[in-house]
C-alpha positions as CSV (number, residue, x, y, z in Angstrom):
1,M,0.0,0.0,0.0
2,S,1.6,3.3,-1.1
3,D,-1.3,5.6,-0.2
4,V,-0.7,5.6,3.5
5,T,-0.5,9.1,5.1
6,L,0.1,10.4,8.6
7,R,-1.9,13.4,9.9
8,K,-0.3,16.0,12.2
9,R,-1.5,14.3,15.4
10,E,-0.3,10.9,14.1
11,R,3.2,12.4,13.6
12,L,3.2,13.8,17.1
13,R,2.0,10.5,18.4
14,A,4.8,8.7,16.5
15,V,7.4,10.8,18.4
16,L,5.6,10.4,21.8
17,D,5.4,6.7,21.4
18,R,9.0,6.3,20.7
19,E,11.1,5.0,23.6
20,A,14.2,6.8,22.4
21,T,12.4,10.1,22.9
22,Y,12.5,9.6,26.7
23,T,16.0,8.0,26.7
24,M,17.4,10.9,24.9
25,G,15.6,13.3,27.2
26,A,17.3,11.7,30.2
27,L,20.7,12.5,28.7
28,I,20.1,16.3,28.7
29,P,21.9,17.7,31.8
30,T,19.7,19.2,34.5
31,P,20.9,22.4,36.2
32,D,21.8,22.3,39.9
33,I,19.2,24.4,41.7
34,G,21.6,25.0,44.5
35,N,23.7,27.3,42.3
36,G,20.7,29.6,41.8
37,G,18.2,30.2,39.0
38,N,14.8,28.9,38.4
39,R,13.7,25.3,38.2
40,R,13.3,24.0,34.7
41,H,9.6,23.8,33.8
42,N,9.8,20.7,31.6
43,P,11.8,17.4,31.7
44,G,14.3,16.6,29.1
45,W,12.1,14.5,26.9
46,V,9.8,17.5,26.1
47,Y,12.8,19.2,24.5
48,V,13.3,16.2,22.3
49,V,9.6,16.3,21.3
50,F,10.0,20.1,20.5
51,G,13.1,19.3,18.5
52,A,11.3,16.7,16.5
53,M,8.4,19.1,15.9
54,V,10.8,21.6,14.4
55,H,11.4,19.2,11.5
56,I,7.8,18.1,11.2
57,H,6.5,21.7,10.9
58,G,9.5,23.4,9.3
59,S,10.7,25.9,12.0
60,E,11.0,26.5,15.7
61,R,8.4,29.2,15.5
62,Q,5.8,26.9,13.8
63,A,6.7,24.1,16.2
64,A,5.8,26.4,19.1
65,V,2.5,27.3,17.4
66,E,1.5,23.7,16.9
67,L,2.4,22.6,20.4
68,A,0.4,25.6,21.8
69,D,-2.7,23.9,20.3
70,P,-4.5,22.6,23.4
71,I,-5.2,19.3,21.8
72,H,-1.5,18.7,20.9
73,W,-0.2,19.9,24.3
74,R,-2.7,17.6,26.1
75,M,-1.3,14.7,24.1
76,V,2.2,15.7,25.4
77,Q,1.0,15.9,29.0
78,R,-0.9,12.6,28.9
79,S,2.1,10.9,27.4
80,G,4.3,12.0,30.3
81,K,1.8,11.0,32.9
82,H,1.2,7.6,31.3
83,R,4.9,6.8,31.1
84,F,5.8,8.2,34.5
85,P,2.7,7.9,36.6
86,N,4.5,8.1,39.9
87,D,7.0,10.8,39.1
88,P,5.5,14.3,38.6
89,T,8.9,15.7,37.9
90,M,8.8,14.0,34.6
91,W,5.4,15.4,33.6
92,A,5.1,18.2,31.0
93,S,4.2,21.7,32.4
94,E,0.7,23.1,32.5
95,T,1.5,25.7,29.8
96,P,3.0,24.7,26.4
97,M,6.8,25.0,25.9
98,T,7.9,28.2,24.2
99,R,10.5,28.8,21.6
100,G,12.6,30.8,23.9
101,S,12.6,28.1,26.6
102,Y,13.7,25.5,24.0
103,R,16.5,27.7,22.7
104,F,17.8,28.5,26.1
105,V,18.1,24.8,27.1
106,K,19.4,23.9,23.7
107,T,22.2,26.5,23.9
108,R,23.1,26.0,27.5
109,Y,22.8,22.2,28.0
110,I,21.9,20.2,24.9
111,T,24.7,21.3,22.5
112,L,27.6,20.1,24.7
113,D,29.8,17.6,22.9
114,T,29.3,15.0,25.6
115,T,25.5,15.3,25.3
116,L,25.6,15.0,21.5
117,D,27.8,11.9,21.7
118,A,25.5,10.3,24.1
119,V,22.4,11.1,22.1
120,L,24.1,9.7,18.9
121,D,24.7,6.4,20.8
122,C,21.1,6.3,21.9
123,H,19.9,7.0,18.3
124,E,22.1,4.2,16.9
125,T,20.8,1.7,19.5
126,A,17.2,2.7,18.8
127,S,17.7,2.5,15.0
128,Q,18.9,-1.1,15.5
129,A,15.5,-2.0,17.1
130,D,13.7,-0.1,14.4
131,A,15.4,-2.1,11.7
132,T,14.3,-5.3,13.2
133,H,10.7,-4.0,13.6
134,I,10.3,-3.0,10.0
135,G,12.3,-5.9,8.5
136,V,15.5,-4.2,7.4
137,L,19.0,-5.7,7.4
138,T,17.7,-9.1,8.5
139,G,19.5,-11.1,5.9
140,T,16.4,-13.2,5.1
141,T,16.6,-12.3,1.4
142,G,19.5,-11.9,-1.0
143,S,23.2,-12.8,-0.5
144,L,26.7,-11.4,-1.0
145,T,26.5,-12.4,-4.6
146,H,23.0,-10.9,-5.3
147,P,22.4,-8.4,-2.5
148,D,18.8,-7.4,-1.8
149,K,17.8,-3.8,-1.4
150,T,16.5,-4.4,2.1
151,N,20.0,-5.6,3.3
152,L,22.0,-2.7,2.0
153,I,23.4,0.2,4.0
154,Y,23.7,3.3,1.9
155,G,24.8,6.8,2.6
156,D,25.8,10.2,1.4
157,G,27.0,13.6,2.4
158,K,24.6,16.5,2.8
159,I,25.6,20.2,2.9
160,V,23.2,22.2,5.0
161,K,23.1,25.8,3.9
162,A,24.2,28.2,6.7
163,R,21.5,30.4,8.2
164,Y,23.5,33.5,7.4
165,K,25.6,34.3,4.3
166,D,29.4,34.3,4.4
167,Q,30.4,37.5,6.1
168,R,33.6,37.6,4.0
169,A,31.4,38.8,1.0
170,E,29.8,41.6,3.0
171,P,31.3,41.9,6.5
172,A,29.1,44.8,7.7
173,K,25.9,46.7,6.9
174,I,25.2,50.4,7.2
175,D,21.9,51.7,8.6
176,P,20.7,54.1,5.9
177,A,18.9,56.2,8.4
178,T,21.6,56.8,11.0
179,G,24.8,55.8,9.1
180,E,25.6,53.3,11.9
181,I,27.9,50.4,10.8
182,R,26.8,47.1,12.2
183,A,28.6,43.8,12.0
184,K,26.5,41.2,10.2
185,Q,25.4,38.0,11.8
186,F,27.2,35.0,10.4
187,D,28.1,31.4,11.1
188,S,31.8,31.4,12.0
189,E,32.1,27.6,11.8
190,A,30.6,27.2,8.3
191,D,32.7,26.7,5.2
192,D,32.6,26.6,1.4
193,F,31.7,23.2,0.0
194,I,31.3,22.0,-3.6
195,T,28.2,19.8,-4.1
196,G,28.1,16.7,-6.4
197,G,26.5,18.9,-9.0
198,G,29.4,21.3,-9.0
199,S,27.6,24.2,-7.2
200,E,29.2,26.0,-4.3
201,V,27.4,26.1,-0.9
202,Y,28.3,27.9,2.3
203,G,27.3,25.8,5.2
204,H,28.0,22.6,7.2
205,N,28.5,19.1,5.8
206,F,27.0,16.0,7.4
207,V,27.2,12.3,6.6
208,H,24.3,10.0,7.1
209,L,23.9,6.2,6.7
210,D,20.5,4.8,5.8
211,A,18.6,1.5,5.2
212,R,15.1,0.8,4.0
213,N,12.6,-1.8,3.0
214,S,10.5,-1.9,-0.2
215,N,7.6,0.2,1.2
216,E,7.2,3.9,0.6
217,N,8.5,6.1,3.5
218,E,9.8,3.2,5.5
219,R,13.5,4.1,5.6
220,L,15.7,4.6,8.5
221,I,18.6,6.9,9.3
222,L,21.0,4.6,11.1
223,T,23.5,7.3,12.1
224,V,24.5,10.9,11.3
225,A,27.7,12.9,12.0
226,Y,29.3,16.2,11.3
227,A,31.9,16.1,8.5
228,P,34.4,19.0,8.7
229,K,36.0,20.1,5.4
230,K,39.5,19.3,6.9
231,G,39.8,15.6,6.8
232,G,37.0,15.1,4.3
233,E,33.7,13.4,4.1
234,A,35.2,10.0,3.3
235,M,37.0,9.6,6.6
236,V,33.8,10.5,8.5
237,A,31.8,8.0,6.4
238,L,34.3,5.3,7.2
239,E,34.1,6.1,10.9
240,L,30.3,5.7,10.7
241,F,30.5,2.5,8.8
242,N,32.8,1.2,11.5
243,R,30.2,2.2,14.1
244,V,27.2,0.8,12.3
245,L,28.3,-2.4,10.6
246,P,29.0,-4.4,13.8
247,R,25.4,-3.8,14.7
248,Y,24.1,-5.3,11.5
249,L,25.9,-8.5,10.8
250,N,23.5,-9.5,8.0
251,T,24.5,-6.5,5.8
252,Q,25.1,-7.8,2.3
253,A,26.8,-4.6,0.8
254,V,27.4,-0.9,1.5
255,V,26.6,1.7,-1.2
256,Y,28.2,5.1,-1.4
257,D,29.4,7.6,-4.0
258,M,33.0,8.1,-5.3
259,A,34.0,10.0,-2.2
260,L,35.1,6.5,-1.0
261,R,38.4,5.6,-2.6
262,G,40.5,2.4,-2.5
263,T,41.9,2.9,1.0
264,H,38.4,3.4,2.4
265,I,37.0,0.4,0.5
266,H,39.9,-1.7,1.7
267,A,39.1,-0.8,5.3
268,I,35.4,-1.6,5.0
269,Q,35.8,-4.9,3.1
270,C,38.7,-6.3,5.2
271,T,37.4,-5.1,8.6
272,H,33.7,-6.1,8.1
273,G,33.7,-8.6,5.2
274,V,31.1,-6.5,3.4
275,P,31.5,-5.6,-0.3
276,A,31.4,-1.9,-1.2
277,I,29.4,-0.9,-4.3
278,V,31.1,2.3,-5.5
279,K,31.7,3.5,-9.0
280,V,35.3,3.8,-10.2
281,P,36.5,7.4,-11.0
282,K,37.1,8.2,-14.6
283,N,40.3,9.8,-16.0
284,R,40.6,13.4,-17.1
285,L,39.1,12.6,-20.4
286,G,36.0,11.1,-18.7
287,E,36.9,7.6,-19.7
288,P,37.7,4.5,-17.6
289,D,41.3,3.6,-17.4
290,D,42.7,0.2,-18.5
291,V,44.6,-1.1,-15.5
292,H,46.8,-4.2,-15.8
293,L,46.0,-6.5,-12.9
294,G,48.4,-9.4,-13.9
295,A,48.3,-13.1,-14.2
296,A,45.4,-15.0,-12.5
297,H,45.4,-18.8,-12.0
298,W,42.4,-20.7,-13.2
299,T,41.2,-24.2,-14.0
300,N,39.7,-24.8,-17.4
301,A,36.7,-27.0,-18.3
302,R,39.0,-30.0,-18.7
303,G,40.4,-29.6,-15.2
304,E,43.8,-28.3,-16.4
305,A,45.4,-25.4,-14.5
306,G,46.7,-22.3,-16.2
307,T,47.0,-18.5,-16.1
308,L,45.2,-15.7,-17.8
309,D,46.3,-12.1,-18.1
310,I,43.7,-9.9,-16.5
311,H,43.0,-6.2,-17.1
312,L,40.6,-4.0,-15.1
313,I,38.3,-1.5,-16.8
314,D,35.7,0.4,-14.8
315,G,36.1,-2.0,-11.9
316,E,35.5,-5.1,-14.0
317,P,38.0,-7.8,-15.0
318,F,38.6,-8.5,-18.7
319,I,40.9,-10.8,-20.7
320,K,42.9,-8.6,-23.1
321,T,44.0,-10.0,-26.4
322,L,45.7,-8.7,-29.6
323,D,45.0,-9.8,-33.1
324,V,47.5,-10.1,-35.9
325,E,47.0,-6.4,-36.8
326,G,47.6,-5.3,-33.2
327,Q,44.0,-4.4,-32.4
328,Q,42.9,-4.9,-28.8
329,S,39.9,-6.8,-27.8
330,F,38.5,-7.5,-24.3
331,A,36.6,-10.6,-23.3
332,T,34.1,-10.2,-20.5
333,L,34.3,-12.4,-17.4
334,L,30.8,-13.2,-15.9
335,R,30.7,-13.0,-12.2
336,I,28.8,-15.9,-10.7
337,K,29.7,-15.8,-7.0
338,T,31.1,-13.5,-4.3
339,T,32.5,-15.2,-1.2
340,R,34.4,-14.2,1.9
341,V,36.9,-15.9,4.2
342,Q,37.7,-14.8,7.7
343,R,41.3,-14.8,8.8
344,A,42.6,-15.8,12.2
345,D,42.9,-12.1,13.1
346,K,39.2,-11.7,12.4
347,T,39.7,-9.7,9.3
348,W,38.2,-10.8,6.0
349,R,39.2,-11.7,2.4
350,L,36.7,-11.3,-0.4
351,Y,36.7,-13.2,-3.6
352,N,34.8,-13.1,-6.9
353,T,34.4,-16.2,-9.0
354,Y,34.0,-15.7,-12.8
355,I,33.1,-17.9,-15.7
356,V,35.9,-17.9,-18.4
357,P,34.6,-17.7,-22.0
358,T,34.9,-21.0,-23.9
359,E,37.3,-19.5,-26.5
360,F,39.8,-19.2,-23.6
361,G,39.3,-22.7,-22.3
362,G,36.1,-22.3,-20.2
363,G,36.0,-23.2,-16.5
364,C,36.1,-20.8,-13.6
365,L,38.4,-18.1,-12.3
366,R,38.6,-16.7,-8.8
367,I,40.0,-13.2,-8.2
368,R,40.8,-11.8,-4.8
369,L,39.2,-8.4,-4.2
370,D,41.6,-7.0,-1.6
371,Q,45.2,-6.0,-1.8
372,T,47.7,-8.9,-1.8
373,D,51.3,-9.1,-0.8
374,A,52.3,-9.0,-4.5
375,D,50.3,-5.8,-4.9
376,R,52.3,-4.2,-2.0
377,K,55.5,-5.1,-3.8
378,R,54.3,-3.7,-7.1
379,L,55.3,0.0,-6.9
380,N,54.1,2.6,-9.3
381,P,57.3,4.0,-11.0
382,K,56.0,7.6,-10.8
383,T,54.5,7.7,-7.3
384,K,56.4,4.9,-5.7
385,Q,53.1,3.7,-4.2
386,P,52.0,0.1,-4.0
387,F,49.3,-1.1,-6.4
388,N,45.9,-0.2,-4.9
389,R,43.7,-3.1,-6.0
390,E,40.5,-1.7,-4.4
391,E,40.8,1.5,-6.3
392,H,40.4,-0.3,-9.6
393,L,38.5,-3.6,-8.8
394,R,34.9,-3.8,-7.5
395,A,32.9,-6.7,-6.1
396,I,29.9,-5.5,-8.2
397,P,31.1,-3.2,-11.0
398,V,29.0,-1.0,-13.2
399,G,28.7,-3.7,-15.9
400,D,27.4,-6.3,-13.5
401,P,23.6,-7.2,-13.7
402,D,23.3,-6.6,-10.0
403,F,24.8,-3.1,-10.0
404,A,21.8,-1.2,-11.2
405,H,19.5,-2.7,-8.6
406,A,21.9,-2.2,-5.7
407,H,23.6,1.1,-6.6
408,G,20.2,2.6,-7.6
409,I,19.3,2.9,-3.9
410,R,21.6,5.9,-3.7
411,Q,18.8,7.9,-5.3
412,D,16.9,7.3,-2.1
413,A,19.6,9.3,-0.2
414,E,18.8,12.2,-2.5
415,S,15.2,11.9,-1.5
416,H,16.3,12.1,2.1
417,H,18.0,15.4,1.2
418,R,14.9,16.7,-0.4
419,K,12.9,15.9,2.8
420,L,15.5,17.6,4.9
421,D,15.4,20.7,2.7
422,D,11.6,20.8,3.0
423,S,11.9,20.7,6.8
424,M,13.8,24.0,6.8
425,T,12.6,27.5,5.9
426,R,13.9,28.3,2.5
427,E,16.4,25.4,2.9
428,W,18.3,27.4,5.6
429,A,19.6,25.7,8.7
430,H,17.4,26.0,11.8
431,S,20.4,27.3,13.9
432,V,23.9,28.5,13.8
433,G,27.1,26.6,14.6
434,R,28.4,23.0,14.4
435,Q,27.0,21.8,17.7
436,H,23.5,23.3,17.2
437,Q,23.2,21.9,13.7
438,T,24.5,18.5,14.9
439,W,21.6,18.5,17.4
440,D,19.2,19.5,14.6
441,M,20.4,16.7,12.4
442,L,20.1,14.1,15.2
443,M,16.5,15.3,15.8
444,W,15.9,15.0,12.0
445,A,17.1,11.4,12.1
446,H,15.1,10.7,15.2
447,T,12.0,12.1,13.6
448,Q,12.4,10.3,10.3
449,N,12.8,6.9,12.1
450,A,9.7,7.6,14.3
451,L,7.7,8.3,11.1
452,A,9.1,5.3,9.3
453,V,7.9,3.0,12.2
454,A,4.5,4.8,12.2
455,Y,4.1,4.3,8.5
456,H,5.0,0.6,8.9
457,D,2.5,0.1,11.7
458,K,-0.3,1.9,10.0
459,R,0.2,0.0,6.8
460,R,0.1,-3.3,8.6
461,M,-3.0,-2.2,10.5
462,L,-4.8,-1.2,7.3
463,E,-3.8,-4.4,5.5
464,A,-5.1,-6.5,8.5
465,A,-8.4,-4.6,8.4
466,K,-8.7,-5.1,4.7
467,T,-8.1,-8.9,5.2
468,I,-10.7,-9.1,7.9
469,K,-13.2,-7.2,5.8
470,A,-12.6,-9.5,2.8
471,A,-13.1,-12.6,4.9
């Protein structure tokens, strides 16, 4: 069923029913009343609810307006009393939370690095339970050879446009009435980034890893992190894969863009035994390079052992031959199986098995996908660097029949970006600074997962009702 929708109250209910809402709220520090000041009017979980409403309704101002609706605020109050019946300190206040109250606590307590790290851990744990609930990354379908879309982890970087323009372009403004020179507001931690489309954006870069099932709107954000320009998106993506993959042992492949290079693919495949589906960068002419891999041992159809000279083009192995006129030709090797073997040190080796064309003797050929000892000894005469096999060889290359199905899921990451942009006024960030925007992104991920579970549950309820009515 693709026509399932959620009303405003259902979206608020999805956040209130989520256990992680209250777990995250407990991680927000509480001020010591003994040091002076007023007692906080609302417990931590209400601030998480407000943060989620910011992304549902598009701005902090609109979130405050919606929560000021007596019906909506009574839902918040009842949720707290139902979950904490014997602890009035955990109940929402009698009056709705204001935008100013949310901003004060967000600035003073929520956006501490220790709090953000704890909230991220909580989100990743909650996402693991969500994945089981909606049937994602269970390994019940597909395999390493033919990965299924529901068992893929895919991700991308997203540049969030800064709330204020770069002050370097116009550092001050002049009041036309008084002539007073005022410094412009700006985001000092933002930077210039180049998007995949080539446009320049001034803002903050974040990396998120996702998973989904085959139903509309049932996709999860497994983790999200800030990616500074110094160090690059790829290193942050690798750190997130290292955090997430141990939680999902049935993952059949990871999908990312060409920000991941050979060194990152090597780390993912050897550490976790999971193939990385990534396109191979083209050369300056926009064409794939012809890279000589070397001799590969194989057994032909008659059981005789031999070697074949293998070349790599666009991540795919070929047998290269020359005719009497010196013209090159390339024979395709058909991949039939991807396997992995775990070493004694718990790292992995990945192999692809290919069918050799009959004109070359038939039989099967197995090629190792990670860097070998021979590769390390094979130095590039110009750079003096060892041969980087993962830079040129892919478990599932572009020409493979499984590539379009698996790599096509990256378009879903772009859909996530569209939803994020739609949750911000004119696509501008809700707040200023790295820490504030990290909290906003965590709340966005928290909200999207809550809605994914709500869509899943409502779809199952409607399908059950339809079955009963038909019976």
